[in-house]
N, C-alpha and C positions, 0 to 999 in steps of 0.2 A: 597457606599463604605465609611465608616465612617473614618474621619481623626483622627490617633491616637494622633495627636498634639492638635487639637481644637474642635474635636467633629463634625465638619460640615459634613452633609450627601452629598456625592459627587455622581456623575454619576457613575455606575459600569465601571470600566475599565479605569477611569481617571488617568493620569500620575503624576497630582500634585492636591492639595487641591485647590479649587477655593477660599476659604477664605484666607487661611493663606500660600498658595503657597508651602506646605511641599511636597517632593517627595513622591508618594504613589506607586511606582512602585514594592517595594519589597512586597507589599500587595497581588500582582497578582501572585506572583511566585507560582508554584505548590509545595506542600511539602508531603512527603510520610506519612500517618498517619498508615498504615500496612505493611507487608511483600510482598503483592502483588503490592500495589501502589510503593513501594519502587523498587521492581523489574522491573515494566514497567518504571520508571523513570530513573533507572541507569543501567540496563541492555542492552547490545548491540543486535542488531538483530542476530548476530551470535551465540547466546544462542540456538536458535530454533533446531537444525541448518537449513539454508536454504536448500530446495530441489534441486536436480541436475535440470539445466534448460531444458526442452524438447524445441527444436528449430524446426523451418520449415523455408523456403526459401519464399520470397514474390510471386514467381511465382508458388508455389505448389497451386492445387486446394484446394477449400474448402473441398471436399471429402478427399483428402489426409491429411488436417489438422484435420479434425475430427476424421479419423481414427487413426492418430498419437495419438490425445487425448484419444482414447478409448483404444489403445494398451498400453499405459503407465498409465492409469488410474488417467488422471489429468484434472483438469478443465480449463487449459489455456495454451497454447503453446506461446513460444516468437518467433517473426518473426524477422530474422537476415539476414543481408545482408553481402556483402563482409568483410573478416576480423572478422566476428562475430559481427559486429555493430547492435545494437538494433534498428530496425526500427518501431516496434509495437508490440502488443500482441493481440491475438486472443483467446477468451474465450466463455465458454458456453452461457454467457449473450449475446455475439455477435451474436451467432447462433440464440437465441430467438427474440433478439431486432431488427437485421439487416437483417434476412434471411427470417425465418419461416413465409411462407404466404405472403411474400412482393415480392419475386423474383422467377420467374421460372427457372429451370435448373441452379440453382446457385451452384449446386455440381461441375461443371467443370469451373468455373470462378476462378481467382486468390484470393487466401487468403487475399492479399493485398489490395483488393477492400473493405473488409468488417472489417479488422482489427482496432483496436484503435491505430493511430499512435502516437510515441512520448509519451509512457506512463510514468507516474509518477514512479520514482525508490527510492531506498534507497542504502545505503552502509552497508557493515557488520558491521561498526562501529557506526551506528545510533542507537538511542535509541528506544526500543519497543513502547515507548508512542509515539513517532516521527512517526514510521510508521503506528501505529494503528490510529492516527490523520490524515494522508494521505487517509487510507483506508475510514476512516469515512467522511471526508469532500468531498472526491470524488465519493463516493459510489463503491469503488473497493473491491474485495475480493481478490485479486492477486497483489502482487508488485515485479518486478524484483529486484533482488539483484545485484548491479554493482560494478565493480573495473577496473578503467581505461578505461571507456566507453565500457567494455565488460560484458555482463551477466554471473555472477558467479552461480547465483542460483535464485529462486523464493520462496517468503513467500505467505502464505494465512491466512485469518482470523482464519481458523481451526487450523493452527500451534500455532498460538498466543493463542487461547482458550485452546489447549491442554496443553501447557505451564503453563498457569494460574491456569488449573484445578490439574495439578501436585503440584504446590506450595501450593494449598488448602488441600491436601491431605498428605503432608509431615510431 
């Protein structure tokens, strides 16, 4: 990162110039170059809009959870406890990575044994770029949308791609 004050070539991400001590943090702030970048940086998650959360109880069996996913045509269900408190998420990826070929008779075991506990979440007011960053950084395809500690919806990478593709053709 080149210091605009003295021209010194600093390490990428440096907060101040190593030579003149000039503040460089403003150089790392993202700026929108086009309509899509602007939307990702400025629009909240609520523009998608988040899908209704499909939930299961932690005591339900893996068979029941998978059946719920199939019946609702979703790739993930939220595992909720008393009062609707989010305990975890159970997705197609959990089936493939934690169950398939690894456990015999897993269909009758509780979904809580195989869910991803305490998943990353977003709020409806969080920016799309923030949600996308969480998905990318954690390798997630689904994020619960929370309000007051209770799941209000769920978003997927597909939802964001659909939104971006609509922007492209407007």
